[in-house]
N, C-alpha and C positions, 0 to 999 in steps of 0.2 A: 593475731596474724589481720585479722579485718583491717585493722587500724594502719600497720603497716603497705598494705594495698591501696589503704583509701589515700595515701600521703600524696604519691605520685600524682594523682588523679585533681587533689586539691590545688596541686603546685600548677601544675597545665593548665588548669581552668584560672588561675589569679594570671598566668604568664599572659594569655590569650584575651583577659579584659584590660589587662596593662596596654597591651598593642593595640586596642580598638580604637579606632578614632573618636576623638570627644566632640560633643556639640559645641555649636558655637556659642562664645560665651555671652553673657548679658550683664548690664549694669544692672542690680537689683535694687528695686525700688520706682519712686515714680519722678518724672521730670515733669513740669508746669510751666505753662506760659497764657498770658491774657492777651487777647486781640477782639478786634471790632469786625463781626462780621459784615456781607456786604449789603444785608438788611438793616446795618445799623445797632447791631444789639452787641452789648460788650459780655463775652464769654470768656470763661478758662478751658484751655486745653489741656491734653496730658498724656504722657509716653508712659506706658507700663513697662517695667525691666527691658529698656530698650537695648538693641544690639550693641556691643563694645566694637569699634575699632570701624565702624563704617558710618559714612556719613549720611544722616537723617535729616530729610526735608519735613519741617514742620507741618503736620495738618491742616488746611483750611486758610494760611497764609502764603501761598504760594501764587501762581500766575494768577488765580483764577480772582482771587482778592488783592487789592493794591496796598492795604495797609499791612505793614508786617506786623509780627506778634510782640511783645515786649514785657515786661517785669517777669523776665526768668526766675526760677529756682528748681536747684537741684535737690531732690532728698534722695537720689540714688546713691550707691556706694562706691562711686566713681567719679573722678574732676568730668565735668561737661565742657567742651569749648563754644559757643554758640558763634554764629557768624550773622552778619548783616543779610548776606544773599542767598538764594537758593543753592543747592549744591556745595555747600561748604567754601562759598566763596565771598569778598568783600572783609569788611574787618570781622575782628574776633575777638572774644573774650573769654576769661577761663572763669568756671564757676567751681568752688570748693563742692567735694562730695558732703552728701549729709545737708549743710547750710548755708551750701552760697545762694546767693540771687543777686537781683541787682532790678533796679528800680525803672517805673516806666520809660524812661529816657534811652534805656539800651534797646534797641530794635532788634528782631531777631526773625531768620527765616528757614534756619538748618541746625543742627548741633552734631557735634561725635562725642562719645565717650570713650575714656582711656582708660 
């Protein structure tokens, strides 16, 4: 008898969980890029599990740094589209999931994950 009364409660809980809004999805993994700091040091920047479907301006290669990032490497599970300008403007280039990468000739300031 107890099992019969528990079944409707379990079904109701499952329906509530299914109807609840989910959190924003993210590309799992790491996106990396190299850049020259305003002090002249070559460093690597990265994004860990970045959000999907929205433009991300890459830290340290924005308006305060006249040098864009370069040599992007997409180690996330999503396709990445990199852009030559901030706010996903300018020229774009697609990087495959997990293994996508480009040389130092590809200059980047923003990215979006699909």
